[in-house]
C-alpha positions, 0 to 999 in steps of 0.5 A: 395057626402059624408054625414060625417058618417064614415063607418069604421076605416081604416088603412094605409099599405104602402106610396110610395113617387112619387116626387110631390105626394104620393101613399097610400095603405090603408086597409078598408074591408068595403069600398073596398067591390065592389069598382072598379078603378076610384071610390071615397072613402073619407080618413079623409075627403079628397075625393080620387079616387081608382087606384087599389084594391086587397082584402080589400086594395085599393090604390090612389094617392094624388097630392101635392096640397092635401098634402099641404092643408090637413093633408094626408101628415103626415100619415104614415104606421099604421096610423089609417084613417076614411073611407066612400064611397059616399052616393047613390042617394035616401039614407038617409043623416045621417050627412050633405052634404060633398064634401070631398074638405077640406077647411083648417087644425086645430089642437086638442087644448084640450079634456075634458073627461066626463062620457059619452062624451068628449068635444074636442076643435079645432083650427079654421083657421081665413079665415074659421071663418065666416062659423062656427056657434054654432050648425052649421055643420062642418066636422072634419077628414071627420066626420060629427059634430055639433058645441058646441061653436064657438070662434074667433079661435077655435070651440068645439064638443062634442063626444059621445062614438060611435065616440070616438070608431069608428073614429080617434077622439078617438085617436087624442091628442093636437097638432095633426092636423085634416082636416076641411071642413065647410058647403058648403051651407054657401059658396054658401050663402056668394058668392051669397050675395056678388055677389048680392051686387056687381050688386046694 
């Protein structure tokens, strides 16, 4: 489990095409400290498994399903990525409960800068609309954010200078894809209510 509090802005240093998968090598001095084979690291909000690591770099295999369902397929050497290690049991939950299981992708539609913050409008797939509410939580490229406004096909978030400086959302431009993970609690509530209605 993750919290959506990005630990560092890493970089893709190599991409190997494996046919029905890809192998990424990524640089991240913070997340590789103490890392070992089999550990999980969230890359732009996608939970990946460490295959190997050396120095401040680690490798991870990404299967076709993940490449098709997330924006990881557009990554290339030099791409910047948000990195986060799983939260430790008993640690503070700084963001919200994040699984690292991407529900869909959207695109940055618009950016409106202000003096001390920036409003970003992001496309929202139709099948995710029901899970996104004003002042609720959403994960964008692995970043736990609060929804400012939720429309029928988009939502907006306000970004503080720290988020702009330390995550990929400071770099994304209109048209760029982002990974989206909605609040897992909303999905469980929906499933429970649907099941309850079916048994009546």
